[in-house]
PDB file of N, H, CA, C and O in Angstrom:
ATOM      1  N   MET A   1     110.554 103.727  87.917  1.00  0.00           N
ATOM      2  CA  MET A   1     109.825 103.638  88.614  1.00  0.00           C
ATOM      3  C   MET A   1     109.607 102.386  89.401  1.00  0.00           C
ATOM      4  O   MET A   1     108.514 101.941  89.750  1.00  0.00           O
ATOM      5  N   GLU A   2     111.151 101.717  89.707  1.00  0.00           N
ATOM      6  H   GLU A   2     112.039 102.078  89.423  1.00  0.00           H
ATOM      7  CA  GLU A   2     111.361 100.923  90.833  1.00  0.00           C
ATOM      8  C   GLU A   2     111.814 101.587  91.995  1.00  0.00           C
ATOM      9  O   GLU A   2     111.397 101.289  93.114  1.00  0.00           O
ATOM     10  N   GLU A   3     112.936 102.776  91.711  1.00  0.00           N
ATOM     11  H   GLU A   3     113.275 103.018  90.802  1.00  0.00           H
ATOM     12  CA  GLU A   3     112.909 102.908  92.068  1.00  0.00           C
ATOM     13  C   GLU A   3     112.268 104.097  93.005  1.00  0.00           C
ATOM     14  O   GLU A   3     112.854 104.468  94.022  1.00  0.00           O
ATOM     15  N   GLU A   4     110.871 104.731  92.532  1.00  0.00           N
ATOM     16  H   GLU A   4     110.395 104.430  91.706  1.00  0.00           H
ATOM     17  CA  GLU A   4     109.742 105.333  93.290  1.00  0.00           C
ATOM     18  C   GLU A   4     109.210 104.632  93.970  1.00  0.00           C
ATOM     19  O   GLU A   4     109.016 105.058  95.109  1.00  0.00           O
ATOM     20  N   ILE A   5     108.708 103.219  93.634  1.00  0.00           N
ATOM     21  H   ILE A   5     108.866 102.873  92.709  1.00  0.00           H
ATOM     22  CA  ILE A   5     107.808 102.139  93.946  1.00  0.00           C
ATOM     23  C   ILE A   5     108.669 102.280  95.696  1.00  0.00           C
ATOM     24  O   ILE A   5     108.334 102.739  96.788  1.00  0.00           O
ATOM     25  N   SER A   6     109.883 101.603  95.140  1.00  0.00           N
ATOM     26  H   SER A   6     110.155 101.230  94.253  1.00  0.00           H
ATOM     27  CA  SER A   6     111.043 101.538  97.146  1.00  0.00           C
ATOM     28  C   SER A   6     110.401 102.995  97.971  1.00  0.00           C
ATOM     29  O   SER A   6     109.576 103.216  98.857  1.00  0.00           O
ATOM     30  N   ARG A   7     111.046 103.558  97.358  1.00  0.00           N
ATOM     31  H   ARG A   7     111.717 103.378  96.638  1.00  0.00           H
ATOM     32  CA  ARG A   7     110.935 105.063  98.044  1.00  0.00           C
ATOM     33  C   ARG A   7     109.536 105.052  98.846  1.00  0.00           C
ATOM     34  O   ARG A   7     109.342 105.129 100.059  1.00  0.00           O
ATOM     35  N   VAL A   8     108.479 104.913  97.607  1.00  0.00           N
ATOM     36  H   VAL A   8     108.637 104.850  96.621  1.00  0.00           H
ATOM     37  CA  VAL A   8     106.868 105.676  98.684  1.00  0.00           C
ATOM     38  C   VAL A   8     107.334 104.064 100.067  1.00  0.00           C
ATOM     39  O   VAL A   8     107.456 104.116 101.291  1.00  0.00           O
ATOM     40  N   GLU A   9     107.460 102.905  99.133  1.00  0.00           N
ATOM     41  H   GLU A   9     107.361 102.862  98.138  1.00  0.00           H
ATOM     42  CA  GLU A   9     106.885 101.949 100.213  1.00  0.00           C
ATOM     43  C   GLU A   9     108.295 102.353 102.125  1.00  0.00           C
ATOM     44  O   GLU A   9     108.034 102.348 103.328  1.00  0.00           O
ATOM     45  N   THR A  10     109.577 102.608 101.364  1.00  0.00           N
ATOM     46  H   THR A  10     109.789 102.612 100.387  1.00  0.00           H
ATOM     47  CA  THR A  10     109.845 103.510 102.665  1.00  0.00           C
ATOM     48  C   THR A  10     109.259 104.625 103.340  1.00  0.00           C
ATOM     49  O   THR A  10     109.528 104.909 104.507  1.00  0.00           O
ATOM     50  N   ILE A  11     108.450 105.266 102.610  1.00  0.00           N
ATOM     51  H   ILE A  11     108.232 105.035 101.662  1.00  0.00           H
ATOM     52  CA  ILE A  11     107.556 106.178 103.406  1.00  0.00           C
ATOM     53  C   ILE A  11     106.462 105.930 104.234  1.00  0.00           C
ATOM     54  O   ILE A  11     106.136 106.576 105.230  1.00  0.00           O
ATOM     55  N   ALA A  12     105.683 104.531 103.552  1.00  0.00           N
ATOM     56  H   ALA A  12     105.947 104.006 102.742  1.00  0.00           H
ATOM     57  CA  ALA A  12     104.792 103.960 103.877  1.00  0.00           C
ATOM     58  C   ALA A  12     104.855 103.425 105.558  1.00  0.00           C
ATOM     59  O   ALA A  12     104.106 103.611 106.517  1.00  0.00           O
ATOM     60  N   ASN A  13     106.039 102.735 105.384  1.00  0.00           N
ATOM     61  H   ASN A  13     106.647 102.584 104.605  1.00  0.00           H
ATOM     62  CA  ASN A  13     106.779 101.914 106.202  1.00  0.00           C
ATOM     63  C   ASN A  13     106.865 102.819 107.389  1.00  0.00           C
ATOM     64  O   ASN A  13     106.277 102.515 108.426  1.00  0.00           O
ATOM     65  N   LYS A  14     107.640 104.027 107.280  1.00  0.00           N
ATOM     66  H   LYS A  14     108.118 104.274 106.437  1.00  0.00           H
ATOM     67  CA  LYS A  14     107.788 104.535 108.161  1.00  0.00           C
ATOM     68  C   LYS A  14     107.217 105.385 109.052  1.00  0.00           C
ATOM     69  O   LYS A  14     107.778 105.841 110.048  1.00  0.00           O
ATOM     70  N   VAL A  15     105.543 105.708 108.522  1.00  0.00           N
ATOM     71  H   VAL A  15     105.088 105.338 107.713  1.00  0.00           H
ATOM     72  CA  VAL A  15     104.377 105.668 109.328  1.00  0.00           C
ATOM     73  C   VAL A  15     103.783 105.071 110.162  1.00  0.00           C
ATOM     74  O   VAL A  15     103.149 105.420 111.158  1.00  0.00           O
ATOM     75  N   ILE A  16     104.064 103.933 109.614  1.00  0.00           N
ATOM     76  H   ILE A  16     104.579 103.650 108.805  1.00  0.00           H
ATOM     77  CA  ILE A  16     103.115 102.365 110.120  1.00  0.00           C
ATOM     78  C   ILE A  16     104.147 102.444 111.530  1.00  0.00           C
ATOM     79  O   ILE A  16     103.839 102.243 112.704  1.00  0.00           O
ATOM     80  N   MET A  17     105.449 102.808 110.950  1.00  0.00           N
ATOM     81  H   MET A  17     105.699 102.972 109.996  1.00  0.00           H
ATOM     82  CA  MET A  17     106.340 102.247 111.915  1.00  0.00           C
ATOM     83  C   MET A  17     106.339 102.985 113.256  1.00  0.00           C
ATOM     84  O   MET A  17     106.885 102.536 114.264  1.00  0.00           O
ATOM     85  N   ASP A  18     105.384 104.688 113.165  1.00  0.00           N
ATOM     86  H   ASP A  18     104.940 105.052 112.347  1.00  0.00           H
ATOM     87  CA  ASP A  18     105.264 105.097 113.767  1.00  0.00           C
ATOM     88  C   ASP A  18     104.380 105.453 115.056  1.00  0.00           C
ATOM     89  O   ASP A  18     104.347 106.302 115.948  1.00  0.00           O
ATOM     90  N   ASN A  19     103.631 104.225 114.605  1.00  0.00           N
ATOM     91  H   ASN A  19     103.658 103.535 113.881  1.00  0.00           H
ATOM     92  CA  ASN A  19     102.312 103.850 116.120  1.00  0.00           C
ATOM     93  C   ASN A  19     101.811 105.228 116.423  1.00  0.00           C
ATOM     94  O   ASN A  19     102.083 105.972 117.364  1.00  0.00           O
ATOM     95  N   ARG A  20     100.618 105.467 114.891  1.00  0.00           N
ATOM     96  H   ARG A  20     100.396 104.862 114.126  1.00  0.00           H
ATOM     97  CA  ARG A  20     100.782 106.905 115.199  1.00  0.00           C
ATOM     98  C   ARG A  20      99.043 106.396 115.766  1.00  0.00           C
ATOM     99  O   ARG A  20      98.557 105.384 115.262  1.00  0.00           O
ATOM    100  N   PRO A  21      98.327 107.113 116.705  1.00  0.00           N
ATOM    101  CA  PRO A  21      97.543 107.105 116.997  1.00  0.00           C
ATOM    102  C   PRO A  21      96.254 107.279 115.891  1.00  0.00           C
ATOM    103  O   PRO A  21      96.245 108.143 115.014  1.00  0.00           O
ATOM    104  N   VAL A  22      95.187 106.299 116.108  1.00  0.00           N
ATOM    105  H   VAL A  22      95.194 105.597 116.820  1.00  0.00           H
ATOM    106  CA  VAL A  22      93.920 106.210 114.950  1.00  0.00           C
ATOM    107  C   VAL A  22      92.554 106.521 116.042  1.00  0.00           C
ATOM    108  O   VAL A  22      92.229 106.046 117.131  1.00  0.00           O
ATOM    109  N   GLU A  23      92.146 107.245 115.416  1.00  0.00           N
ATOM    110  H   GLU A  23      92.410 107.631 114.532  1.00  0.00           H
ATOM    111  CA  GLU A  23      90.845 107.437 115.993  1.00  0.00           C
ATOM    112  C   GLU A  23      89.588 106.951 115.025  1.00  0.00           C
ATOM    113  O   GLU A  23      89.530 106.995 113.796  1.00  0.00           O
ATOM    114  N   THR A  24      88.432 106.388 116.139  1.00  0.00           N
ATOM    115  H   THR A  24      88.479 106.352 117.137  1.00  0.00           H
ATOM    116  CA  THR A  24      87.607 105.805 114.647  1.00  0.00           C
ATOM    117  C   THR A  24      86.652 106.530 115.822  1.00  0.00           C
ATOM    118  O   THR A  24      86.748 106.881 116.998  1.00  0.00           O
ATOM    119  N   LYS A  25      85.080 106.520 114.085  1.00  0.00           N
ATOM    120  H   LYS A  25      85.003 106.235 113.129  1.00  0.00           H
ATOM    121  CA  LYS A  25      84.083 107.075 115.302  1.00  0.00           C
ATOM    122  C   LYS A  25      82.655 106.697 114.791  1.00  0.00           C
ATOM    123  O   LYS A  25      82.721 105.927 113.833  1.00  0.00           O
ATOM    124  N   TRP A  26      81.699 106.944 115.071  1.00  0.00           N
ATOM    125  H   TRP A  26      81.645 107.569 115.850  1.00  0.00           H
ATOM    126  CA  TRP A  26      80.473 106.147 114.696  1.00  0.00           C
ATOM    127  C   TRP A  26      79.546 106.824 114.210  1.00  0.00           C
ATOM    128  O   TRP A  26      78.725 107.114 115.080  1.00  0.00           O
ATOM    129  N   ILE A  27      79.272 107.251 113.118  1.00  0.00           N
ATOM    130  H   ILE A  27      79.939 107.015 112.411  1.00  0.00           H
ATOM    131  CA  ILE A  27      77.779 108.328 112.912  1.00  0.00           C
ATOM    132  C   ILE A  27      77.422 108.306 112.170  1.00  0.00           C
ATOM    133  O   ILE A  27      78.018 107.698 111.281  1.00  0.00           O
ATOM    134  N   SER A  28      75.642 109.191 111.762  1.00  0.00           N
ATOM    135  H   SER A  28      75.158 109.684 112.484  1.00  0.00           H
ATOM    136  CA  SER A  28      74.688 109.067 111.476  1.00  0.00           C
ATOM    137  C   SER A  28      75.327 109.944 110.081  1.00  0.00           C
ATOM    138  O   SER A  28      76.106 110.897 110.103  1.00  0.00           O
ATOM    139  N   GLU A  29      74.740 109.301 108.958  1.00  0.00           N
ATOM    140  H   GLU A  29      74.107 108.527 108.941  1.00  0.00           H
ATOM    141  CA  GLU A  29      74.249 110.064 107.288  1.00  0.00           C
ATOM    142  C   GLU A  29      73.631 111.201 107.548  1.00  0.00           C
ATOM    143  O   GLU A  29      73.483 111.762 106.462  1.00  0.00           O
ATOM    144  N   GLU A  30      73.100 111.977 108.572  1.00  0.00           N
ATOM    145  H   GLU A  30      73.220 111.521 109.454  1.00  0.00           H
ATOM    146  CA  GLU A  30      72.844 113.310 108.378  1.00  0.00           C
ATOM    147  C   GLU A  30      73.970 113.725 109.296  1.00  0.00           C
ATOM    148  O   GLU A  30      73.724 114.756 109.921  1.00  0.00           O
ATOM    149  N   GLU A  31      75.165 113.162 109.533  1.00  0.00           N
ATOM    150  H   GLU A  31      75.366 112.324 109.025  1.00  0.00           H
ATOM    151  CA  GLU A  31      76.537 114.068 110.456  1.00  0.00           C
ATOM    152  C   GLU A  31      77.493 114.016 109.748  1.00  0.00           C
ATOM    153  O   GLU A  31      78.567 114.611 109.847  1.00  0.00           O
ATOM    154  N   LEU A  32      76.973 112.967 108.657  1.00  0.00           N
ATOM    155  H   LEU A  32      76.101 112.484 108.577  1.00  0.00           H
ATOM    156  CA  LEU A  32      78.121 113.757 107.078  1.00  0.00           C
ATOM    157  C   LEU A  32      78.616 114.435 106.789  1.00  0.00           C
ATOM    158  O   LEU A  32      79.768 114.331 106.368  1.00  0.00           O
ATOM    159  N   SER A  33      77.873 115.608 106.895  1.00  0.00           N
ATOM    160  H   SER A  33      76.937 115.693 107.237  1.00  0.00           H
ATOM    161  CA  SER A  33      78.252 116.790 106.062  1.00  0.00           C
ATOM    162  C   SER A  33      79.219 117.998 107.550  1.00  0.00           C
ATOM    163  O   SER A  33      79.633 119.155 107.626  1.00  0.00           O
ATOM    164  N   ASN A  34      79.170 117.170 108.150  1.00  0.00           N
ATOM    165  H   ASN A  34      78.833 116.230 108.088  1.00  0.00           H
ATOM    166  CA  ASN A  34      80.660 117.893 109.516  1.00  0.00           C
ATOM    167  C   ASN A  34      81.719 117.402 108.779  1.00  0.00           C
ATOM    168  O   ASN A  34      82.822 117.944 108.846  1.00  0.00           O
ATOM    169  N   PHE A  35      81.540 116.565 108.175  1.00  0.00           N
ATOM    170  H   PHE A  35      80.644 116.125 108.121  1.00  0.00           H
ATOM    171  CA  PHE A  35      83.095 115.745 107.601  1.00  0.00           C
ATOM    172  C   PHE A  35      83.622 116.372 106.291  1.00  0.00           C
ATOM    173  O   PHE A  35      82.735 116.948 105.661  1.00  0.00           O
ATOM    174  N   THR A  36      85.430 116.414 105.459  1.00  0.00           N
ATOM    175  H   THR A  36      86.151 115.945 105.971  1.00  0.00           H
ATOM    176  CA  THR A  36      85.819 116.128 104.659  1.00  0.00           C
ATOM    177  C   THR A  36      86.031 114.978 104.501  1.00  0.00           C
ATOM    178  O   THR A  36      86.679 114.387 105.365  1.00  0.00           O
ATOM    179  N   LEU A  37      85.513 114.215 103.239  1.00  0.00           N
ATOM    180  H   LEU A  37      84.987 114.694 102.537  1.00  0.00           H
ATOM    181  CA  LEU A  37      85.537 112.828 103.487  1.00  0.00           C
ATOM    182  C   LEU A  37      86.641 112.570 102.122  1.00  0.00           C
ATOM    183  O   LEU A  37      86.680 113.371 101.188  1.00  0.00           O
ATOM    184  N   ARG A  38      87.165 111.823 102.158  1.00  0.00           N
ATOM    185  H   ARG A  38      87.133 111.173 102.917  1.00  0.00           H
ATOM    186  CA  ARG A  38      87.963 111.051 100.634  1.00  0.00           C
ATOM    187  C   ARG A  38      87.308 110.521  99.719  1.00  0.00           C
ATOM    188  O   ARG A  38      87.868 110.303  98.645  1.00  0.00           O
ATOM    189  N   LYS A  39      86.165 110.233  99.888  1.00  0.00           N
ATOM    190  H   LYS A  39      85.710 110.410 100.761  1.00  0.00           H
ATOM    191  CA  LYS A  39      85.806 109.003  98.761  1.00  0.00           C
ATOM    192  C   LYS A  39      84.169 109.377  99.170  1.00  0.00           C
ATOM    193  O   LYS A  39      83.933 109.799 100.302  1.00  0.00           O
ATOM    194  N   LYS A  40      83.605 109.283  98.661  1.00  0.00           N
ATOM    195  H   LYS A  40      83.796 108.940  97.742  1.00  0.00           H
ATOM    196  CA  LYS A  40      81.837 108.814  98.722  1.00  0.00           C
ATOM    197  C   LYS A  40      82.117 107.475  99.714  1.00  0.00           C
ATOM    198  O   LYS A  40      83.146 106.806  99.806  1.00  0.00           O
ATOM    199  N   VAL A  41      80.686 107.311 100.504  1.00  0.00           N
ATOM    200  H   VAL A  41      79.850 107.855 100.429  1.00  0.00           H
ATOM    201  CA  VAL A  41      80.173 106.430 101.537  1.00  0.00           C
ATOM    202  C   VAL A  41      79.482 105.562 101.554  1.00  0.00           C
ATOM    203  O   VAL A  41      78.444 105.693 102.202  1.00  0.00           O
ATOM    204  N   ALA A  42      79.794 104.043 100.716  1.00  0.00           N
ATOM    205  H   ALA A  42      80.637 103.936 100.189  1.00  0.00           H
ATOM    206  CA  ALA A  42      78.563 102.972 100.218  1.00  0.00           C
ATOM    207  C   ALA A  42      77.854 102.247 100.779  1.00  0.00           C
ATOM    208  O   ALA A  42      77.420 101.161 100.392  1.00  0.00           O
ATOM    209  N   VAL A  43      77.560 103.137 102.367  1.00  0.00           N
ATOM    210  H   VAL A  43      77.913 104.019 102.681  1.00  0.00           H
ATOM    211  CA  VAL A  43      76.148 102.676 103.496  1.00  0.00           C
ATOM    212  C   VAL A  43      75.772 103.813 103.731  1.00  0.00           C
ATOM    213  O   VAL A  43      76.470 104.817 103.588  1.00  0.00           O
ATOM    214  N   THR A  44      74.589 103.787 104.133  1.00  0.00           N
ATOM    215  H   THR A  44      74.021 102.972 104.249  1.00  0.00           H
ATOM    216  CA  THR A  44      73.522 104.802 105.085  1.00  0.00           C
ATOM    217  C   THR A  44      73.465 104.896 106.698  1.00  0.00           C
ATOM    218  O   THR A  44      73.096 105.762 107.491  1.00  0.00           O
ATOM    219  N   GLN A  45      74.129 103.296 106.834  1.00  0.00           N
ATOM    220  H   GLN A  45      74.429 102.592 106.190  1.00  0.00           H
ATOM    221  CA  GLN A  45      73.778 103.259 108.782  1.00  0.00           C
ATOM    222  C   GLN A  45      75.130 102.353 109.086  1.00  0.00           C
ATOM    223  O   GLN A  45      75.764 101.683 108.271  1.00  0.00           O
ATOM    224  N   ASN A  46      75.255 102.440 109.786  1.00  0.00           N
ATOM    225  H   ASN A  46      74.740 102.984 110.448  1.00  0.00           H
ATOM    226  CA  ASN A  46      76.296 101.746 110.322  1.00  0.00           C
ATOM    227  C   ASN A  46      77.813 102.926 109.279  1.00  0.00           C
ATOM    228  O   ASN A  46      78.702 102.324 108.678  1.00  0.00           O
ATOM    229  N   ILE A  47      77.797 103.637 109.284  1.00  0.00           N
ATOM    230  H   ILE A  47      77.075 104.127 109.772  1.00  0.00           H
ATOM    231  CA  ILE A  47      78.851 104.747 109.013  1.00  0.00           C
ATOM    232  C   ILE A  47      79.886 105.034 110.400  1.00  0.00           C
ATOM    233  O   ILE A  47      79.623 105.705 111.398  1.00  0.00           O
ATOM    234  N   ARG A  48      81.203 104.239 110.057  1.00  0.00           N
ATOM    235  H   ARG A  48      81.417 103.694 109.246  1.00  0.00           H
ATOM    236  CA  ARG A  48      82.855 104.505 110.612  1.00  0.00           C
ATOM    237  C   ARG A  48      83.588 104.866 109.948  1.00  0.00           C
ATOM    238  O   ARG A  48      84.069 104.386 108.922  1.00  0.00           O
ATOM    239  N   LEU A  49      83.790 105.960 110.581  1.00  0.00           N
ATOM    240  H   LEU A  49      83.399 106.350 111.414  1.00  0.00           H
ATOM    241  CA  LEU A  49      85.201 106.889 109.755  1.00  0.00           C
ATOM    242  C   LEU A  49      86.614 106.206 110.966  1.00  0.00           C
ATOM    243  O   LEU A  49      86.820 105.713 112.075  1.00  0.00           O
ATOM    244  N   VAL A  50      87.125 106.575 109.945  1.00  0.00           N
ATOM    245  H   VAL A  50      86.957 106.975 109.044  1.00  0.00           H
ATOM    246  CA  VAL A  50      88.626 106.233 110.728  1.00  0.00           C
ATOM    247  C   VAL A  50      89.450 107.348 110.565  1.00  0.00           C
ATOM    248  O   VAL A  50      90.586 107.350 111.039  1.00  0.00           O
TER     249      VAL A  50
END
């Protein structure tokens, strides 16, 4: 288990150090269907996608 945690931490740190560009977007509730989301949104106004 500790080995797996260490491996995952190393991968996560590499992704962070890659300094990948991040795009944010403000959308309306009606526009949600245009995006594949990983979880349900908890708000109906001022929806920010990252």
